[in-house]
One Martini backbone bead per residue (centre of mass of N, CA, C, O) as a GRO file, in nm:
protein
  244
    1UNK     BB    1  10.329  12.301   9.455
    2UNK     BB    2  10.494  12.160   9.713
    3UNK     BB    3  10.462  11.834   9.847
    4UNK     BB    4  10.508  11.770  10.195
    5UNK     BB    5  10.645  11.513  10.409
    6UNK     BB    6  10.717  11.527  10.749
    7UNK     BB    7  10.985  11.421  10.924
    8UNK     BB    8  11.231  11.404  11.151
    9UNK     BB    9  11.485  11.367  10.915
   10UNK     BB   10  11.275  11.428  10.675
   11UNK     BB   11  11.147  11.505  10.342
   12UNK     BB   12  10.871  11.436  10.117
   13UNK     BB   13  10.789  11.424   9.791
   14UNK     BB   14  10.428  11.447   9.641
   15UNK     BB   15  10.344  11.556   9.333
   16UNK     BB   16  10.312  11.279   9.115
   17UNK     BB   17  10.187  11.070   9.283
   18UNK     BB   18   9.896  10.865   9.307
   19UNK     BB   19  10.024  10.795   9.594
   20UNK     BB   20  10.000  10.855   9.904
   21UNK     BB   21  10.115  10.881  10.201
   22UNK     BB   22  10.113  10.628  10.455
   23UNK     BB   23  10.091  10.487  10.767
   24UNK     BB   24  10.133  10.192  10.682
   25UNK     BB   25  10.410  10.232  10.544
   26UNK     BB   26  10.554  10.339  10.791
   27UNK     BB   27  10.508  10.097  10.973
   28UNK     BB   28  10.651   9.895  10.790
   29UNK     BB   29  10.936  10.029  10.791
   30UNK     BB   30  10.959   9.995  11.112
   31UNK     BB   31  10.927   9.672  11.117
   32UNK     BB   32  11.162   9.623  10.971
   33UNK     BB   33  11.433   9.360  11.007
   34UNK     BB   34  11.742   9.309  10.951
   35UNK     BB   35  11.977   9.032  10.976
   36UNK     BB   36  12.189   9.227  10.859
   37UNK     BB   37  12.433   9.482  10.855
   38UNK     BB   38  12.456   9.420  10.537
   39UNK     BB   39  12.345   9.513  10.194
   40UNK     BB   40  12.096   9.445   9.937
   41UNK     BB   41  11.817   9.661   9.846
   42UNK     BB   42  11.481   9.647   9.708
   43UNK     BB   43  11.225   9.867   9.595
   44UNK     BB   44  10.911   9.748   9.498
   45UNK     BB   45  10.728   9.988   9.416
   46UNK     BB   46  10.830  10.279   9.548
   47UNK     BB   47  10.723  10.540   9.462
   48UNK     BB   48  10.844  10.796   9.668
   49UNK     BB   49  11.056  10.630   9.869
   50UNK     BB   50  10.979  10.575  10.165
   51UNK     BB   51  11.110  10.307  10.250
   52UNK     BB   52  11.401  10.382  10.177
   53UNK     BB   53  11.435  10.632  10.359
   54UNK     BB   54  11.388  10.489  10.628
   55UNK     BB   55  11.596  10.257  10.592
   56UNK     BB   56  11.843  10.433  10.551
   57UNK     BB   57  11.835  10.549  10.839
   58UNK     BB   58  11.837  10.262  10.992
   59UNK     BB   59  12.044  10.134  10.745
   60UNK     BB   60  12.338  10.275  10.641
   61UNK     BB   61  12.503  10.006  10.529
   62UNK     BB   62  12.312   9.988  10.309
   63UNK     BB   63  12.201   9.911   9.978
   64UNK     BB   64  11.987  10.099   9.760
   65UNK     BB   65  11.690  10.028   9.560
   66UNK     BB   66  11.470  10.145   9.284
   67UNK     BB   67  11.139  10.051   9.150
   68UNK     BB   68  10.925  10.230   8.904
   69UNK     BB   69  10.658  10.271   8.667
   70UNK     BB   70  10.562  10.551   8.744
   71UNK     BB   71  10.668  10.852   8.639
   72UNK     BB   72  10.579  11.038   8.874
   73UNK     BB   73  10.681  10.865   9.109
   74UNK     BB   74  10.975  10.845   9.008
   75UNK     BB   75  11.038  11.144   9.030
   76UNK     BB   76  11.000  11.160   9.335
   77UNK     BB   77  11.197  10.936   9.413
   78UNK     BB   78  11.456  11.059   9.301
   79UNK     BB   79  11.447  11.314   9.472
   80UNK     BB   80  11.438  11.180   9.757
   81UNK     BB   81  11.675  10.968   9.743
   82UNK     BB   82  11.909  11.150   9.639
   83UNK     BB   83  11.910  11.336   9.899
   84UNK     BB   84  12.048  11.069  10.062
   85UNK     BB   85  12.284  10.951   9.853
   86UNK     BB   86  12.164  10.787   9.630
   87UNK     BB   87  12.230  10.660   9.346
   88UNK     BB   88  12.090  10.699   9.037
   89UNK     BB   89  12.164  10.394   8.938
   90UNK     BB   90  11.948  10.284   9.172
   91UNK     BB   91  11.730  10.401   8.971
   92UNK     BB   92  11.401  10.299   8.828
   93UNK     BB   93  11.190  10.340   8.528
   94UNK     BB   94  11.001  10.044   8.535
   95UNK     BB   95  10.870   9.734   8.472
   96UNK     BB   96  10.899   9.488   8.719
   97UNK     BB   97  10.744   9.252   8.554
   98UNK     BB   98  10.969   9.236   8.319
   99UNK     BB   99  11.230   9.415   8.425
  100UNK     BB  100  11.565   9.472   8.522
  101UNK     BB  101  11.846   9.612   8.565
  102UNK     BB  102  12.156   9.498   8.448
  103UNK     BB  103  12.351   9.666   8.660
  104UNK     BB  104  12.244   9.508   8.873
  105UNK     BB  105  12.211   9.287   9.086
  106UNK     BB  106  12.108   8.958   9.056
  107UNK     BB  107  12.089   8.961   9.375
  108UNK     BB  108  11.915   8.994   9.692
  109UNK     BB  109  11.898   9.032  10.044
  110UNK     BB  110  11.650   9.236   9.994
  111UNK     BB  111  11.288   9.281   9.986
  112UNK     BB  112  11.054   9.547   9.926
  113UNK     BB  113  10.678   9.551   9.940
  114UNK     BB  114  10.394   9.767   9.820
  115UNK     BB  115  10.137   9.650   9.656
  116UNK     BB  116   9.906   9.798   9.408
  117UNK     BB  117   9.642   9.587   9.436
  118UNK     BB  118   9.394   9.435   9.254
  119UNK     BB  119   9.180   9.126   9.290
  120UNK     BB  120   9.003   9.224   9.052
  121UNK     BB  121   8.803   9.335   8.757
  122UNK     BB  122   8.804   9.631   8.857
  123UNK     BB  123   8.851   9.932   8.762
  124UNK     BB  124   8.991  10.215   8.830
  125UNK     BB  125   8.862  10.536   8.806
  126UNK     BB  126   9.155  10.621   8.823
  127UNK     BB  127   9.384  10.637   8.586
  128UNK     BB  128   9.655  10.655   8.745
  129UNK     BB  129   9.598  10.416   8.932
  130UNK     BB  130   9.544  10.202   8.711
  131UNK     BB  131   9.835  10.217   8.591
  132UNK     BB  132   9.959  10.083   8.864
  133UNK     BB  133   9.753   9.897   8.895
  134UNK     BB  134   9.631   9.549   8.914
  135UNK     BB  135   9.336   9.355   8.786
  136UNK     BB  136   9.490   9.068   8.844
  137UNK     BB  137   9.623   8.766   8.948
  138UNK     BB  138   9.846   8.725   8.737
  139UNK     BB  139  10.008   8.975   8.817
  140UNK     BB  140  10.060   8.895   9.112
  141UNK     BB  141  10.208   8.632   9.039
  142UNK     BB  142  10.435   8.769   8.883
  143UNK     BB  143  10.552   8.915   9.121
  144UNK     BB  144  10.630   8.663   9.282
  145UNK     BB  145  10.830   8.560   9.071
  146UNK     BB  146  11.025   8.803   9.077
  147UNK     BB  147  11.096   8.798   9.375
  148UNK     BB  148  11.218   8.511   9.375
  149UNK     BB  149  11.441   8.561   9.162
  150UNK     BB  150  11.591   8.822   9.317
  151UNK     BB  151  11.627   8.644   9.559
  152UNK     BB  152  11.821   8.518   9.766
  153UNK     BB  153  11.861   8.226   9.935
  154UNK     BB  154  11.900   8.415  10.223
  155UNK     BB  155  11.680   8.606  10.192
  156UNK     BB  156  11.453   8.892  10.241
  157UNK     BB  157  11.095   8.928  10.255
  158UNK     BB  158  10.887   9.224  10.238
  159UNK     BB  159  10.527   9.271  10.301
  160UNK     BB  160  10.241   9.472  10.213
  161UNK     BB  161   9.906   9.362  10.286
  162UNK     BB  162   9.601   9.287  10.242
  163UNK     BB  163   9.429   9.100  10.462
  164UNK     BB  164   9.222   8.960  10.254
  165UNK     BB  165   9.499   8.862  10.065
  166UNK     BB  166   9.730   8.710  10.214
  167UNK     BB  167   9.667   8.408  10.139
  168UNK     BB  168   9.707   8.436   9.840
  169UNK     BB  169  10.005   8.519   9.848
  170UNK     BB  170  10.113   8.275  10.007
  171UNK     BB  171  10.045   8.069   9.788
  172UNK     BB  172  10.212   8.193   9.557
  173UNK     BB  173  10.488   8.200   9.710
  174UNK     BB  174  10.505   7.889   9.763
  175UNK     BB  175  10.559   7.818   9.458
  176UNK     BB  176  10.862   7.972   9.528
  177UNK     BB  177  10.962   7.896   9.822
  178UNK     BB  178  10.792   8.106   9.999
  179UNK     BB  179  10.798   8.168  10.356
  180UNK     BB  180  10.682   8.242  10.659
  181UNK     BB  181  10.821   8.385  10.965
  182UNK     BB  182  10.646   8.658  10.982
  183UNK     BB  183  10.352   8.833  11.121
  184UNK     BB  184  10.138   9.138  11.105
  185UNK     BB  185   9.841   9.254  11.230
  186UNK     BB  186   9.652   9.547  11.147
  187UNK     BB  187   9.482   9.772  11.369
  188UNK     BB  188   9.309  10.064  11.427
  189UNK     BB  189   9.097   9.917  11.620
  190UNK     BB  190   8.960   9.694  11.843
  191UNK     BB  191   8.671   9.657  11.657
  192UNK     BB  192   8.848   9.593  11.418
  193UNK     BB  193   8.969   9.463  11.155
  194UNK     BB  194   9.218   9.381  10.983
  195UNK     BB  195   9.378   9.560  10.697
  196UNK     BB  196   9.680   9.466  10.741
  197UNK     BB  197   9.991   9.295  10.640
  198UNK     BB  198  10.302   9.198  10.779
  199UNK     BB  199  10.564   9.029  10.592
  200UNK     BB  200  10.801   8.758  10.644
  201UNK     BB  201  11.026   8.602  10.406
  202UNK     BB  202  11.157   8.280  10.298
  203UNK     BB  203  11.345   8.032  10.184
  204UNK     BB  204  11.198   7.769  10.281
  205UNK     BB  205  11.093   7.571  10.509
  206UNK     BB  206  10.913   7.612  10.824
  207UNK     BB  207  10.819   7.520  11.159
  208UNK     BB  208  10.754   7.837  11.203
  209UNK     BB  209  10.538   8.129  11.295
  210UNK     BB  210  10.540   8.455  11.378
  211UNK     BB  211  10.271   8.614  11.552
  212UNK     BB  212  10.093   8.935  11.538
  213UNK     BB  213   9.954   9.239  11.688
  214UNK     BB  214   9.857   9.574  11.583
  215UNK     BB  215   9.759   9.860  11.764
  216UNK     BB  216   9.691  10.193  11.711
  217UNK     BB  217   9.414  10.234  11.866
  218UNK     BB  218   9.208  10.304  12.103
  219UNK     BB  219   8.891  10.368  12.218
  220UNK     BB  220   8.980  10.695  12.220
  221UNK     BB  221   9.196  10.740  11.973
  222UNK     BB  222   9.467  10.659  12.090
  223UNK     BB  223   9.779  10.590  12.084
  224UNK     BB  224   9.960  10.332  12.131
  225UNK     BB  225  10.247  10.223  12.275
  226UNK     BB  226  10.335  10.032  12.045
  227UNK     BB  227  10.311  10.236  11.816
  228UNK     BB  228  10.499  10.457  11.931
  229UNK     BB  229  10.751  10.278  11.951
  230UNK     BB  230  10.773  10.207  11.647
  231UNK     BB  231  10.728  10.526  11.510
  232UNK     BB  232  10.846  10.769  11.680
  233UNK     BB  233  11.133  10.814  11.532
  234UNK     BB  234  11.004  10.908  11.251
  235UNK     BB  235  10.834  11.120  11.339
  236UNK     BB  236  10.751  11.403  11.426
  237UNK     BB  237  10.734  11.536  11.741
  238UNK     BB  238  10.416  11.648  11.688
  239UNK     BB  239  10.237  11.415  11.584
  240UNK     BB  240  10.078  11.314  11.852
  241UNK     BB  241   9.951  11.592  11.926
  242UNK     BB  242   9.728  11.582  11.691
  243UNK     BB  243   9.541  11.358  11.843
  244UNK     BB  244   9.401  11.553  12.069
   0.00000   0.00000   0.00000
């Protein structure tokens, strides 16, 4: 049976990916804002292709590429992204920590990344998830190195990170002259701590960094107006009715 996640403008298949589509990833894709009217963007660790599909709809003049190491996720990604008209040769199933396709651009104007990392030494009990996640900091640092290498001098890097590890990543990225321009801490409810951080980085030090907080639900469990404004155009029209 085909598993579909329906959005307002398209539906994504998630039959073979070990990672289901999450609201955090949707929020992240809606938060990203490219500084240029057109360019080349690669989705690193693309999973089902969620980020690319949303960004493709929001920024139709951009050229998008996807790279994903897990064969099942890559199969879903190719199906989803190709249905939006992205060329098949813009999609790659290979380990992005080792190499990227040689026929792709040498540098990109934007990189988007939602890395599925554990930063401890405990293996994930689910074999498929463990195959895609990486259980040590050296691997996470290698990711930072690859991102810095393939990002153009004036390019933009966007990352969705676990809040408790965001400072670790910022330190590693700073080693490659990548520094935050803005970040947003996401909280599910007013009384909980932020669980993820959405970060925008560029090369070169910067004299300031814009920070903000996004609250998803109020005390009564209703979506906040800020959250609805950010993601409302993406979800199906009846999405927020299900919250009642």
